[in-house]
N, C-alpha and C positions, 0 to 999 in steps of 0.2 A: 174924327165924328166916332172914334174911339171913348167908352166912359171912362168916366175914373179909374181906377183897381185892375184892367184890363195890362194884360201883358203881352208884349209884341213880341216874337223868336228874333235873332236877327242873326241867327246859322240858318240855309237852307237846309234842307232835310227831303230826304227820298224818296221816304213808305215803302211800301211797298205795294203802289197803285199802279195802272196802266191808264195815270194823264195823260200820261205827257204824249198816249198818240192821241188825245181831242189837241193838245195843245199845239202838233202839228197841219190844223186844220181851219182852228180858231186861235182870237182869244179867251185869255179865262188865268185864272188863281185856282192853288188848291190850297184850301184854307181847312185848322183844326178852331174848332170850337170848345172850349174847354168846359167843363160839366160835372165843376168839384172833383173832392179828391176820394169820397167814401172810400171806392173800391175799384181796380183798373178793373176796363173795359174787357165784355167780352170774360165776367169773374160771376161767377150764382151767386154773389150778393154785394152785384151792383145795381144802385138804383135811381132811376135817371132824373132827376133835374127837369119838370116842365117849364119852369122858369129861362132854362135855361133858351128853347123856341123862341120865344116873346126876342130878346138878344139876337138868335141868330137869322130871325128871318128881319131886323129891323138893319141889324150889317150889312146882308146882302142887298136889301132897300139903298141903302146908302148909299152902295160898292155901284146901283145900277145910274143910282140919279147922278152921281156922279158922273159914270161916265158918259151917259147920253146928256150931260149939262143943262141938267136941269137943276 
């Protein structure tokens, strides 16, 4: 359900989140949504690409539909 041109990371990474604590209680996954490469995150030159919101919303809705068998 991913559009053409979307890269999928093949190697797991832990990041620096405590998300694993949630996964101890409920099933889930941690997803990084890319948003272009104009500047790194937490950089004063970073410009959020609002078009990414639509992709992110559609991605998560597709995950829910697939999980529920809809």
